[in-house]
BAFI-3210 file (N, C-alpha, C; in Angstrom, 3 decimals, decimal comma, padded with zeros to 6 digits):
// residues 176
n [1|2|3|4|5|6|7|8|9|10|11|12|13|14|15|16|17|18|19|20|21|22|23|24|25|26|27|28|29|30|31|32|33|34|35|36|37|38|39|40|41|42|43|44|45|46|47|48|49|50|51|52|53|54|55|56|57|58|59|60|61|62|63|64|65|66|67|68|69|70|71|72|73|74|75|76|77|78|79|80|81|82|83|84|85|86|87|88|89|90|91|92|93|94|95|96|97|98|99|100|101|102|103|104|105|106|107|108|109|110|111|112|113|114|115|116|117|118|119|120|121|122|123|124|125|126|127|128|129|130|131|132|133|134|135|136|137|138|139|140|141|142|143|144|145|146|147|148|149|150|151|152|153|154|155|156|157|158|159|160|161|162|163|164|165|166|167|168|169|170|171|172|173|174|175|176]
n.u [104,034|101,812|099,226|095,868|093,885|090,682|088,882|085,948|084,189|081,747|082,054|084,728|086,410|085,500|085,978|087,360|088,644|088,948|090,276|092,644|093,677|094,215|096,197|098,224|098,600|099,617|102,239|103,574|104,079|105,050|103,880|101,098|098,275|096,161|092,751|090,232|086,923|084,775|086,034|086,973|084,627|082,432|079,934|078,992|079,210|080,610|083,648|083,784|085,526|088,030|088,108|088,050|090,490|092,272|091,791|092,673|095,391|096,312|096,959|095,991|093,205|091,591|088,694|087,872|085,843|083,215|080,883|077,522|074,056|074,016|075,404|077,258|078,525|076,407|077,726|079,669|078,117|076,958|079,298|080,108|077,904|078,154|080,840|081,621|081,093|079,246|081,018|083,375|083,927|082,674|080,988|081,708|083,963|086,093|085,804|085,991|088,100|088,991|089,748|091,355|092,525|093,353|090,993|089,725|087,956|088,030|086,826|085,235|083,368|080,673|079,478|079,934|082,019|080,955|078,236|077,882|077,344|076,160|074,771|074,543|073,376|072,537|072,355|073,850|077,067|079,715|080,992|078,962|077,083|078,396|078,418|077,190|079,161|081,263|080,070|079,649|082,323|083,373|081,793|082,787|085,160|087,285|089,775|088,646|089,343|089,552|087,873|088,966|088,427|087,431|085,938|083,324|083,489|081,700|081,495|083,247|086,173|089,389|092,468|094,690|093,638|092,856|095,330|096,620|095,016|095,701|098,306|097,739|096,122|097,917|099,529|097,608|097,115|099,631|099,670|098,045]
n.v [089,157|091,770|093,265|093,621|096,388|097,174|099,948|101,371|103,965|106,308|109,062|110,046|112,297|113,810|112,235|111,319|109,136|106,935|108,296|109,011|106,466|105,626|107,472|106,542|103,941|104,562|105,137|102,812|101,656|099,347|097,314|097,489|097,491|099,904|100,316|102,062|101,941|103,800|105,922|104,698|103,720|105,764|105,801|103,416|101,215|098,368|096,909|093,791|091,675|092,931|093,414|090,795|089,790|091,403|090,544|087,898|088,343|088,852|087,649|088,368|090,154|093,089|094,670|097,920|100,147|102,507|101,834|101,918|102,388|099,893|098,258|097,691|100,093|100,646|100,183|098,271|095,988|095,682|095,193|092,717|091,138|091,218|090,612|088,247|085,726|082,846|079,975|081,297|082,374|080,439|077,224|075,511|073,227|074,737|076,979|078,863|080,760|082,341|080,688|079,903|082,405|085,149|087,100|090,108|092,556|096,080|098,439|101,549|102,743|104,709|104,674|104,254|101,733|100,393|100,584|098,740|096,033|093,121|093,958|096,569|099,592|098,751|096,002|094,063|092,865|094,254|092,236|090,303|091,635|091,717|089,164|088,104|088,693|087,067|084,536|084,595|084,757|082,426|080,618|080,828|079,672|081,178|082,446|083,707|086,400|087,902|091,053|094,520|097,435|100,844|102,638|104,986|107,160|109,194|110,667|112,778|112,046|112,423|113,768|112,317|109,774|109,021|109,005|106,978|104,824|104,559|103,513|101,138|099,925|099,344|097,499|095,498|094,722|093,734|091,508|089,721]
n.w [095,385|094,486|096,512|095,703|096,038|096,061|095,692|096,791|096,921|096,982|097,296|097,482|097,535|099,664|101,810|104,950|106,215|104,300|102,248|103,568|104,113|101,496|100,768|102,443|101,436|098,920|099,439|099,176|096,473|095,262|096,580|096,611|094,505|093,504|092,921|091,894|091,802|091,401|090,155|087,821|086,670|086,277|085,156|085,909|084,245|084,098|083,134|082,660|081,838|082,049|084,803|085,768|084,738|086,183|088,808|088,556|088,345|090,883|094,193|096,639|097,661|098,569|099,603|099,916|101,583|102,554|105,139|105,074|105,774|106,760|105,027|101,953|099,492|096,612|094,123|094,674|095,210|092,687|091,223|092,345|091,551|088,753|088,046|089,339|087,817|086,624|085,762|085,742|088,348|089,817|089,678|087,476|085,817|084,906|086,390|089,468|089,759|091,791|093,741|096,706|096,832|098,897|100,549|101,815|103,810|104,155|106,112|106,641|109,186|110,132|112,587|116,121|117,661|119,918|119,452|117,491|118,532|120,256|122,454|121,953|120,298|117,725|117,814|116,464|115,466|113,462|112,114|112,029|110,447|108,042|107,159|104,746|102,809|103,611|103,251|100,483|099,504|100,525|099,140|096,542|096,911|097,867|100,146|102,785|104,922|108,241|108,832|108,563|110,391|110,792|113,225|114,052|112,281|111,566|113,800|114,112|114,147|115,635|114,287|115,147|115,706|113,154|111,817|113,256|112,510|109,829|109,866|111,219|109,352|107,253|108,633|109,065|106,364|105,701|107,296|106,072]
ca.u [102,985|101,085|097,856|094,913|092,934|089,571|088,311|084,578|083,718|081,022|082,367|086,075|087,018|085,059|086,251|088,505|089,302|089,362|091,275|093,902|094,182|094,773|097,476|099,194|098,868|100,424|103,643|104,110|103,590|105,476|103,124|099,646|097,633|094,935|091,768|089,097|085,802|083,982|086,830|087,027|083,294|081,478|078,613|078,727|079,295|081,810|084,338|083,859|086,748|089,162|088,069|088,425|091,941|092,944|091,663|093,537|096,792|096,613|096,630|095,309|092,276|090,930|087,640|087,890|084,636|082,462|079,727|076,384|072,793|074,347|075,776|078,301|078,017|075,751|078,633|080,307|077,143|076,882|080,554|080,021|076,900|078,566|082,193|081,698|080,205|079,223|082,029|084,635|084,093|082,050|080,018|082,119|085,315|087,056|085,498|086,721|089,338|089,399|090,018|092,573|092,971|092,984|090,077|089,364|087,240|088,526|085,586|085,092|081,998|080,373|078,945|080,918|082,146|080,053|076,894|077,918|077,531|074,889|074,089|074,578|072,242|072,058|072,174|074,686|078,447|080,063|081,277|077,681|076,439|079,130|078,381|076,957|080,435|081,981|079,410|079,944|083,710|083,529|081,110|083,667|086,358|088,356|090,225|088,146|090,077|088,807|087,834|089,607|087,407|087,570|084,613|083,062|083,895|080,771|081,540|084,392|087,390|090,508|093,520|095,528|092,964|092,920|096,722|096,864|094,323|096,437|099,380|097,121|095,641|099,078|099,875|096,579|097,358|100,860|099,410|097,232]
ca.v [089,657|092,900|093,147|094,459|097,079|097,687|101,062|101,650|105,083|107,196|110,473|109,945|113,615|114,303|111,219|111,510|107,868|106,229|109,120|108,878|105,116|105,605|108,195|105,636|102,863|105,096|105,152|101,473|101,288|097,998|096,331|097,609|097,979|100,607|100,177|102,871|101,633|104,987|106,698|103,954|103,471|106,767|105,465|102,091|100,176|097,650|096,078|092,523|090,946|093,665|093,165|089,400|089,677|092,049|089,612|086,742|088,766|089,095|086,561|088,961|091,200|093,774|095,603|099,046|100,939|102,964|100,998|102,763|101,672|098,532|097,518|098,265|100,965|099,881|099,780|097,014|094,913|095,518|094,564|091,308|090,493|091,150|090,080|086,871|085,022|081,388|079,506|081,975|082,407|079,260|076,464|074,644|072,698|075,808|078,097|079,004|081,509|082,973|079,633|080,058|083,802|085,796|088,227|090,764|093,827|097,199|099,208|102,709|102,755|105,969|104,428|103,815|100,282|099,860|100,479|097,497|094,901|092,462|094,742|097,956|100,240|098,061|094,588|093,179|093,300|094,484|090,907|089,666|092,351|091,456|087,721|087,768|088,724|085,844|083,414|084,730|084,422|080,988|079,912|080,791|078,978|082,103|082,343|084,930|086,809|088,845|092,416|095,644|098,486|102,099|102,962|106,330|108,174|110,325|111,371|113,687|111,461|113,354|113,443|111,277|108,482|108,730|108,644|105,667|103,813|104,357|102,575|099,845|099,359|098,761|096,302|094,502|094,217|092,939|090,258|088,828]
ca.w [094,523|095,056|096,996|094,991|096,909|095,261|096,450|096,394|097,747|096,076|097,529|098,035|097,766|100,966|102,813|105,833|106,509|103,088|101,555|104,313|103,875|100,139|100,840|103,072|100,485|097,816|099,862|098,924|095,133|094,884|097,369|096,475|093,292|093,891|091,847|092,338|090,917|091,039|089,203|086,560|086,114|086,778|084,619|086,466|083,218|084,509|082,150|083,391|081,482|082,633|086,240|085,995|084,514|087,313|089,935|088,281|088,487|092,293|095,121|097,788|097,236|099,677|099,216|100,860|101,355|103,730|105,482|105,415|105,698|107,178|103,829|101,111|098,435|095,545|093,050|095,055|094,985|091,229|090,822|092,732|090,708|087,352|087,846|089,841|086,907|086,527|084,834|086,067|089,807|090,420|088,939|086,380|085,987|084,647|087,277|090,729|089,525|093,040|094,708|097,489|096,932|100,160|100,351|103,074|103,752|104,956|106,213|107,521|109,706|110,786|113,919|117,112|117,787|120,944|118,873|116,714|119,442|120,544|123,482|121,518|119,654|116,522|118,169|115,656|115,259|112,063|111,555|111,728|109,345|106,798|106,904|103,333|102,081|103,983|102,594|099,052|099,212|100,795|098,053|095,368|097,393|098,237|101,536|103,421|106,120|109,091|108,311|109,243|110,469|111,523|113,751|114,540|111,307|111,517|115,089|114,067|114,728|115,615|113,330|115,726|115,516|111,720|111,522|113,851|111,706|108,571|110,189|111,554|108,090|106,586|109,403|108,731|105,016|105,727|108,009|105,234]
c.u [102,221|099,698|096,992|093,943|091,885|088,838|086,923|084,044|083,044|081,358|083,755|086,701|086,623|085,289|087,435|089,318|089,832|090,422|092,632|094,510|094,837|096,112|098,564|099,574|099,778|101,903|104,345|103,665|104,006|104,695|101,623|099,250|096,322|093,999|090,468|087,920|085,005|084,733|086,831|085,672|082,271|080,053|078,152|078,629|080,636|082,356|084,654|085,157|087,984|089,246|088,507|089,927|092,716|092,915|092,619|095,021|097,221|096,189|095,905|094,485|091,593|089,913|087,573|086,693|084,042|081,233|078,597|075,090|073,041|074,726|076,901|077,685|077,428|076,698|079,385|079,358|077,015|078,130|080,515|079,060|077,407|079,907|082,297|080,734|080,331|080,237|083,367|084,887|083,549|081,338|080,445|083,535|086,370|086,833|086,413|088,084|089,822|089,749|091,379|093,087|092,484|092,120|089,690|088,597|087,953|087,407|085,750|083,610|081,762|079,994|080,050|080,878|081,159|078,601|076,746|078,255|076,158|074,095|074,021|073,322|071,658|071,966|073,026|076,092|078,660|080,376|079,973|077,009|077,142|079,191|078,068|078,235|081,219|081,390|079,713|081,355|084,027|082,910|082,000|085,056|087,556|088,676|089,860|088,866|089,216|088,891|088,647|088,574|087,887|086,154|084,523|083,426|082,969|080,758|082,810|085,639|088,544|091,595|094,439|094,940|093,015|094,330|097,054|096,219|095,057|097,583|098,850|096,605|096,786|099,497|098,894|096,855|098,614|100,640|098,604|098,156]
c.v [090,772|092,492|094,107|095,055|097,714|098,704|101,361|102,722|106,095|108,677|110,588|111,303|114,214|113,306|111,626|110,225|107,206|107,000|109,006|107,500|105,020|106,327|107,298|104,504|103,324|105,199|103,842|100,975|099,889|096,909|096,332|098,152|098,610|100,680|100,833|102,689|102,863|105,878|106,025|103,826|104,483|106,518|104,076|100,987|099,471|096,805|094,747|091,780|091,616|093,396|091,728|089,190|090,259|091,149|088,436|087,072|088,965|087,903|087,054|090,137|091,765|094,736|096,683|099,949|101,458|102,074|101,935|102,042|100,173|097,639|098,239|099,267|100,126|099,416|098,498|095,841|094,630|094,808|093,069|090,551|090,268|090,456|088,618|085,981|083,504|080,971|080,201|081,918|081,148|078,451|075,674|074,159|073,775|077,028|078,153|079,672|082,223|081,944|079,850|081,481|084,379|087,010|088,780|092,054|094,843|098,233|100,425|102,771|104,055|105,821|103,931|102,302|099,710|099,771|099,224|096,341|094,314|093,190|096,222|098,392|099,425|096,547|093,588|093,746|093,547|093,150|090,190|090,317|092,129|089,961|087,383|087,812|087,443|084,629|083,432|084,266|082,970|080,160|079,787|080,243|079,898|081,901|083,647|085,175|087,754|090,263|093,392|096,761|099,692|102,473|104,440|107,443|109,389|111,140|112,202|113,107|112,452|112,855|112,341|109,892|108,060|108,282|107,257|104,570|103,542|103,372|101,189|099,140|098,678|097,473|095,166|093,882|093,330|091,580|089,247|087,835]
c.w [095,246|095,557|096,198|096,000|096,003|096,127|095,896|097,328|096,828|096,224|098,155|098,344|099,114|102,100|103,685|105,937|105,242|102,315|102,247|104,124|102,497|100,104|101,415|102,116|099,351|098,172|099,530|097,541|094,681|095,604|097,072|095,103|093,738|092,694|092,307|091,372|090,498|090,050|087,833|085,874|086,630|086,277|085,067|085,417|083,399|083,359|082,839|083,095|082,065|084,135|086,556|085,782|085,686|088,545|089,754|088,496|089,941|093,150|096,368|097,289|098,470|099,094|100,295|100,565|102,662|103,902|105,865|105,066|105,900|105,996|103,095|100,136|097,288|094,433|093,409|094,836|093,493|090,715|091,138|091,819|089,288|087,134|088,286|089,061|087,009|085,458|085,014|087,570|090,480|089,341|087,729|086,633|085,768|085,547|088,472|090,534|090,778|094,112|095,375|097,607|098,264|099,848|101,715|102,778|104,642|104,958|107,113|107,903|110,451|112,248|114,855|117,293|118,799|120,454|118,016|117,650|119,742|121,622|123,120|120,792|118,492|116,664|117,382|115,555|113,775|111,378|111,175|110,516|108,007|106,464|105,438|102,480|102,352|103,276|101,087|098,738|099,538|099,665|096,815|095,722|097,619|099,715|102,240|104,743|106,969|108,540|109,165|109,262|111,247|111,938|114,147|113,585|111,295|112,817|115,215|114,729|114,640|114,674|113,848|115,526|114,045|111,337|112,052|113,001|110,401|108,790|110,502|110,295|107,334|107,313|109,128|107,374|104,981|106,399|107,174|104,538]
res [m|k|t|l|v|i|i|i|h|p|n|l|e|n|s|l|i|n|k|r|w|i|e|e|l|k|k|y|p|n|q|y|t|l|h|d|l|h|q|l|y|p|n|e|k|i|d|i|e|k|e|q|r|l|i|e|e|h|d|t|i|v|f|q|f|p|f|y|w|f|n|c|p|p|l|l|k|k|w|l|d|e|v|l|t|h|g|w|a|y|g|s|k|s|g|y|k|l|e|g|k|k|i|a|l|a|i|s|a|g|i|n|k|e|d|y|s|e|t|g|r|y|k|y|t|l|q|q|l|t|t|p|f|e|v|t|f|n|y|i|k|a|n|y|k|p|l|f|a|f|y|g|a|e|h|h|p|n|q|g|k|i|e|k|s|a|g|e|y|i|s|f|l|e|s|l]
***
């Protein structure tokens, strides 16, 4: 079964990392379903039933987004709030439609990895800062997996580092 990659990037045309990852994913159309929320919902009016059906059709879901202001893009938060409804994602006998589904995050972070450490500039790791996602996905009984991250995007990463990350991203997805 294909892996669903939900792309949430408010400025994808100017992205270096996320755009390159998407190019790499497109080489494997039989393995990955690409779902770009900003392209589908430029007015942010999410088709909840369509999103829920898409989730139900996949056993592995990856949320791919840039990490800024120590959080996800607002459209992802809106998506979580609207799509993960009571009676579907949790809270009833017929709920828990994501139970057992593998869920992971693929994040491009502008800040260098050493800044995301307990002794670094921001005092927290990326894993610690994304704990609310882990708690959310555990709450709906999904199988939350470790995240994949590219660090230092705003510090002009070289093309070699970007290319290497594209291959590593595919390896990460295959390991899920």
